[in-house]
DRENTIMI-915416 format. One record per residue: residue number from 1; residue in one letter; x, z, y of N, C-alpha, C, O in turn. Coordinates in pm, whole numbers, plus 50000, padded with zeros to 5 digits. Each point is the difference from the previous one (the first is absolute). Example, Ala and Ser with C-alpha at 12.3 -4.5 7.8 and 13.67 -1.06 7.14 Angstrom:
1	A	51319	50780	49431	49911	50000	50119	50090	50000	50120	50104	50066	49998
2	S	49861	49862	50107	50082	50006	50119	49923	50073	50109	50051	50017	50111
! end
This chain:
1	M	26316	12622	73721	49964	50045	50134	50121	49943	50119	50108	50059	50007
2	D	49875	49870	50045	50079	49936	50100	50022	50095	50128	49908	50033	50076
3	K	50227	50006	49936	50050	50096	50099	50007	49890	50119	50031	49883	49979
4	Q	49929	50178	50175	50021	49932	50106	50054	50094	50106	49967	50118	49986
5	I	50095	49857	50097	50059	50057	50118	49891	50068	50076	49923	49911	50038
6	R	50045	50176	49993	49890	50055	50095	50063	50011	50150	49959	49942	50101
7	R	50175	50166	49886	50053	50058	50096	50174	49970	50029	50069	49999	49898
8	I	49991	49981	50216	50111	50001	50034	50025	50062	50124	49924	50010	50097
9	G	50265	50053	49879	50008	50053	50090	50138	49924	50080	50089	49933	49948
10	V	49892	50107	50205	50086	49943	50080	50098	50061	50068	49960	50035	50111
11	L	50175	49996	49864	50098	50073	50033	50116	49948	50072	50070	49918	49940
12	T	49961	50115	50178	50147	49932	50062	50081	50094	49976	49956	50115	49993
13	S	50185	49858	49989	50097	50113	49983	50093	50034	50130	50091	50082	50001
14	G	49862	49830	50118	50086	50011	50115	50066	49883	50028	49999	49903	49924
15	G	50073	50099	50205	50081	49899	50052	49923	49881	50047	49887	49979	49955
16	D	50166	49945	50128	49940	49868	50061	49998	49875	49865	50093	49986	49921
17	A	49811	49952	50075	49994	49900	49899	49903	49895	50063	49881	50024	50019
18	P	50184	49851	50012	49891	49889	50060	49911	49959	49901	50029	49958	49888
19	G	49843	50059	50168	49921	49941	49944	49893	50099	49892	49911	49967	49922
20	M	50148	50165	50117	49940	50086	49879	49852	50076	50101	49917	50069	49941
21	N	50075	49908	50176	49854	50008	50046	49887	49867	49939	49887	50034	49966
22	A	50140	49866	50028	49948	49890	49932	49984	50023	49864	49894	49989	49938
23	L	50229	50047	50011	49938	50032	49845	49911	50103	49952	49940	50003	49893
24	I	50060	50079	50198	49910	50110	49989	49870	49934	50012	49933	49980	49899
25	R	50027	49985	50214	49893	49923	50037	49955	49924	49913	49881	49992	49971
26	S	50195	49954	49986	49952	49886	49876	49967	50080	49848	49901	49984	49929
27	V	50183	50082	50054	49947	50095	49881	49853	50056	49987	49916	49980	49913
28	V	50078	50113	50230	49898	50045	50012	49865	49905	49991	49902	50036	49934
29	R	50100	49867	50121	49897	49860	50006	49985	49960	49858	49892	50017	49942
30	S	50204	49933	50002	50024	49948	49905	49918	50104	49876	49939	49940	49911
31	A	50061	50160	50086	49997	50115	49913	49853	50021	50022	49931	50032	49904
32	S	50026	49956	50194	49845	50029	50076	49890	49909	49937	49887	50029	49958
33	A	50203	49812	50049	49921	49932	49988	49965	49967	49845	49914	49920	49964
34	H	50156	50145	49964	49994	50046	49854	49946	50104	49937	50009	50011	49878
35	D	49911	50103	50218	49938	50095	49967	50119	50120	49943	49973	50092	49923
36	I	50125	49887	50120	50121	50111	49978	50017	50069	50092	50033	49945	50105
37	S	49950	50206	49891	50011	50074	50120	50163	50025	50006	50068	49991	49898
38	V	49999	50046	50257	50104	49993	50021	50027	50124	50066	49939	50031	50102
39	L	50160	50052	49840	50047	50133	50074	50105	49997	50054	50101	49977	49933
40	G	49907	50045	50205	50130	49979	50073	50092	50183	49993	49941	50107	50016
41	I	50182	49880	49962	50054	50117	49959	50098	50056	50151	50115	49963	50022
42	R	49833	50099	50036	50068	50033	50140	50134	50085	49969	50009	50088	49915
43	R	50092	49868	50168	50111	50098	50011	50108	49977	49885	50068	50092	49956
44	G	49942	49763	49996	50051	49978	49891	50001	50089	49869	49898	50051	49954
45	Y	50235	49963	49987	50002	50082	49861	49905	50119	50028	49894	50017	49940
46	S	50165	50085	50180	49938	50125	50022	49849	49994	49992	49932	50097	49968
47	G	50024	49796	50060	49835	49990	50004	49956	49981	49847	49902	50050	49943
48	L	50195	49866	50006	49924	49982	49837	50008	50142	49928	49926	50031	49907
49	I	50176	50055	50148	50034	50107	49910	49897	50090	50082	49910	50040	49925
50	N	50079	49996	50180	49891	50094	50065	49875	49929	50011	49932	50060	50083
51	G	50010	49843	49874	49868	49931	49984	49941	49977	50142	49881	50017	50028
52	D	50200	49948	50044	49972	49940	50140	49949	49844	49994	50063	49904	50045
53	I	49842	50092	49907	49947	49847	49951	49850	49992	50053	49919	50093	50004
54	I	50062	49778	50035	49851	49946	50075	49970	49877	49936	50076	49925	49940
55	E	49780	50063	50084	49942	49904	49935	50048	49902	50100	50023	50049	50111
56	M	50001	49811	49876	50016	49889	50125	49867	49874	49938	49947	49970	49893
57	G	50048	49993	50235	49901	49886	50001	50039	49890	50091	50080	50016	50092
58	A	49862	49870	49880	50016	49902	50116	49979	50062	50129	50092	49974	50077
59	R	49823	50093	49969	50035	50058	50149	50136	50068	50022	50065	49989	50104
60	S	49969	50074	49799	50112	50133	50036	50134	49911	50011	50108	50057	50005
61	V	49884	49777	49998	50134	49927	50008	49956	49896	50118	50082	49917	50040
62	D	49803	50088	50008	49949	49917	50096	50126	50030	50137	50018	50112	50048
63	G	50053	49767	49995	50094	50028	50109	50134	50037	49959	50094	50011	50080
64	I	49917	50010	49788	50172	50040	49955	50119	49899	50012	50115	50043	50008
65	I	49858	49821	49993	50086	49930	50043	50050	50006	50140	50118	50006	50036
66	R	49776	49991	50038	50042	50004	50143	50092	50124	50072	50063	49993	50105
67	K	49923	50115	49806	50033	50126	50026	50146	49984	49979	50070	50074	50069
68	G	49997	49834	49839	50134	49998	50006	50078	50108	49928	49954	50110	49967
69	R	50184	49839	50009	50071	50119	49912	49922	50041	49908	49881	49973	49989
70	H	50197	50107	49929	49989	50018	49858	49909	50152	50024	49905	50035	49931
71	H	50147	50032	50171	49944	50132	50038	49851	50017	50014	49930	50097	49974
72	A	50031	49749	50089	49845	49996	50028	49907	50031	49856	49885	50042	49998
73	V	50181	49933	49913	49918	50032	49862	49995	50122	49969	49901	50044	49942
74	H	50211	50039	50092	49956	50127	49997	49908	50078	50093	49929	50094	49965
75	R	50085	49844	50181	49872	50069	50084	49889	49924	49932	49901	50067	50030
76	T	50063	49844	49905	49899	49941	49955	49944	50080	49897	49878	50020	49994
77	L	50214	50033	49912	49948	50097	49882	49976	50099	50060	49916	50063	49936
78	Q	50118	50003	50178	49964	50147	50039	49893	49970	50082	49971	50088	50081
79	G	49962	49813	49921	49896	49962	50094	50035	49998	50143	49925	50054	50082
80	N	50186	49887	49953	50033	49966	50164	50052	50147	50052	50033	50010	50118
81	A	49974	50106	49793	50041	50124	50080	50149	50035	50049	50034	50069	50095
82	D	50039	49866	49818	50133	50030	50040	50056	49853	50110	49951	49887	50003
83	R	50167	50170	50079	50014	49902	50076	50185	49941	49978	50061	49905	50049
84	G	49979	50208	49851	50135	49957	50022	50023	49985	49806	49918	50020	49910
85	R	50232	49936	50083	50002	49993	49854	50057	50146	49938	50062	50090	50058
86	S	49894	49898	49805	50014	50152	49932	50140	49969	49921	50047	49888	49983
87	A	50000	50217	49979	50110	49960	49930	49991	49963	49850	50086	49943	49932
88	E	49799	50098	50032	49943	49948	49863	49889	49916	50018	49917	50023	50088
89	G	50073	49866	49825	49890	49911	49997	50004	49880	50124	49913	49917	50027
90	G	50197	50102	50025	49984	49850	50068	49954	50050	50161	49977	49916	50086
! end
């Protein structure tokens, strides 16, 4: 039996990282093109431990690059609810 990856998780641990938004968008879009589901882990490691996880798709990363700064990733993973940077998760 051939095992294939069917689901991956995206977790950022915080801090500014040039290109992180583009990377996350690329991961989500590439995975979707290969029928791999993507989970966004909100609030960094705290979200991983506490199960703060959402499904991500191409629509969830629309416009992420234009938002700039790494904390835009955090807002995108939270459905654009947060407007500031959290202490955990970028």
